C-alpha positions in Angstrom: 0.0 0.0 0.0 1.3 3.4 -0.9 1.6 6.4 1.6 -1.0 9.1 1.3 -0.1 12.1 -0.8 0.9 15.3 1.2 -1.8 18.1 1.3 -1.3 20.8 -1.3 0.4 24.0 -0.1 -1.8 26.3 -2.2 -4.5 27.0 0.4 -1.9 28.0 3.0 -0.3 30.5 0.6 -3.7 32.0 -0.3 -4.4 32.5 3.4 -1.2 34.6 3.7 -2.0 36.6 0.6 -5.4 37.4 2.1 -4.0 38.2 5.5 -1.1 40.3 4.4 -3.1 43.5 3.7 -4.8 43.1 7.1 -1.5 42.7 8.9 -0.1 45.8 7.1 -3.2 47.8 7.9 -3.0 46.9 11.6 0.7 47.8 11.8 0.1 51.2 10.3 -3.0 51.8 12.5 -0.8 50.9 15.5 1.9 53.3 14.4 -0.6 56.2 14.0 -2.3 55.5 17.3 1.1 55.4 19.1 2.0 58.7 17.5 -1.3 60.3 18.5 -1.1 59.0 22.1 2.5 60.1 22.5 1.4 63.8 22.8 3.5 64.9 19.9 2.3 68.0 18.1 1.8 67.2 14.5 1.8 70.9 13.6 5.3 71.3 15.0 7.8 71.0 12.2 11.4 70.8 13.4 13.8 73.4 12.1 17.4 72.8 11.5 18.0 76.5 12.4 17.0 76.1 16.0 20.2 76.5 18.1 21.9 78.4 15.3 22.4 82.1 14.6 19.5 83.6 12.7 20.2 84.0 9.0 21.4 87.5 8.2 18.9 89.7 6.5 18.3 93.3 5.8 14.8 93.9 4.6 13.5 97.3 3.5 10.6 98.8 5.5 7.0 98.7 4.5 6.6 102.0 2.7 4.6 104.7 4.5 4.1 102.7 7.6 4.0 104.7 10.8 3.6 104.0 14.5 3.0 106.7 17.0 3.8 109.3 14.3 7.3 107.8 13.4 8.3 105.8 10.4 8.6 102.1 11.2 12.0 100.7 10.1 12.7 97.6 8.1 14.5 94.5 9.6 18.2 94.2 10.1 19.1 91.0 12.0 22.4 92.6 13.0 20.4 95.1 15.1 18.2 92.6 16.9 20.5 91.7 19.8 20.1 92.7 23.4 16.7 91.2 24.2 14.5 88.3 23.2 12.9 88.9 19.8 9.9 87.4 18.0 10.2 87.4 14.2 6.6 86.9 13.0 6.2 85.9 9.3 2.8 87.2 8.2 0.7 88.5 5.2 -2.5 90.3 4.8 -3.9 87.5 2.6 -3.3 84.9 5.4 -6.5 84.0 7.3 -4.7 82.4 10.3 -2.6 85.6 10.6 -5.9 87.4 11.5 -6.5 84.7 14.2 -3.2 85.1 15.9 -3.0 88.9 15.6 -4.7 89.7 19.0 -2.1 87.6 20.7 0.7 89.5 19.0 -0.9 92.8 20.2 -0.8 91.5 23.8 2.8 90.2 23.4 3.9 93.6 22.0 3.1 95.1 25.5 5.7 92.9 27.2 8.8 95.2 27.7 11.1 92.2 27.9 10.4 91.4 24.3 10.9 92.9 20.8 8.4 91.9 18.1 9.2 92.4 14.4 7.2 91.4 11.4 8.4 89.8 8.1 5.7 90.7 5.6 5.7 87.8 3.1 4.7 88.2 -0.6 2.3 91.0 0.1 1.1 94.2 -1.6 2.2 97.2 0.5 -1.2 98.8 0.5 -2.8 95.6 1.7 -0.3 95.1 4.4 -0.8 98.7 5.7 -4.6 98.2 5.6 -4.2 95.0 7.6 -2.2 96.7 10.3 -4.5 99.7 10.3 -7.5 97.4 10.9 -6.1 94.8 13.3 -3.4 96.9 15.1 0.4 97.5 14.9 2.3 95.2 17.2 5.7 95.4 15.5 8.7 97.6 16.2 10.0 96.9 12.7 8.4 95.5 9.6 10.5 94.3 6.7 9.0 93.3 3.3 9.9 90.1 1.5 8.1 90.5 -1.8 9.7 87.5 -3.6 10.0 85.2 -0.5 13.8 85.0 -0.7 14.4 85.8 3.0 11.6 83.4 4.1 13.4 80.6 2.2 16.7 81.4 4.0 14.8 81.2 7.3 13.2 77.8 6.3 9.6 79.1 6.3 7.1 76.5 5.3 4.1 79.0 5.1 2.5 81.8 7.0 2.1 82.5 9.8 5.3 81.3 11.4 7.1 82.8 14.4 10.7 82.5 15.4 12.0 83.2 18.9 15.5 84.7 19.0 17.6 84.8 22.1 19.5 88.0 23.1 22.5 86.8 21.1 20.5 86.3 17.9 20.3 82.5 18.2 17.0 80.9 17.1 15.6 79.4 20.3 12.3 78.1 19.0 10.0 78.0 16.0 6.2 78.0 15.9 4.6 76.8 12.7 1.1 78.0 12.1 -0.8 80.6 14.2 0.1 81.2 17.8 -2.6 80.0 20.2 -3.3 81.1 23.7 -2.2 77.6 24.8 1.1 77.8 23.0 1.7 81.3 24.4 1.0 80.2 28.0 2.7 76.8 28.0 5.7 77.4 25.6 6.3 81.0 24.7 5.9 82.7 28.1 8.2 80.3 29.9 10.7 80.6 27.1 10.6 84.5 27.2 11.2 84.4 31.0 14.2 82.1 30.5 15.7 84.1 27.7 15.1 87.4 29.4 16.9 86.2 32.5 20.0 85.0 30.6 
């Protein structure tokens, strides 16, 4: 009598082919869930410039912009030392810039801090109208009509805000509009730390 023939392997292979997409899906779902539960901020994009000197830039002022009767200067990073500085990248056509503007107005009242604005790819008349309507928080406003300075700073979009230490080193970068939570939990403690150094 002959031995029985071994069972064909084809059904086992089919099971694996059917199960493979499910296994991949579960692995990806687990990865995403872990990322969400870890508390990481998906809007925080790391910057290679954090911890380095801010890129040198000299930007002309927004024409005909005045604050308290005086002309508002442009931005020269060589003149930004001495106290912590926020460099806020904004534009009049940017909806989220309108959302964060009241926070910038409040931050501008902090004497430990200097606030400057980098006006990104904007028409001068629109930028002046924006500041006239929402308020003028900046000590200086430099215009970047072609976006070259923003590229050097590694800007992904507007708004973005860079925090500079007294020595001109970039201490932190916020991507997207500032929020009350970000100001309270990250920005204010950072300002206190930098102002004390």
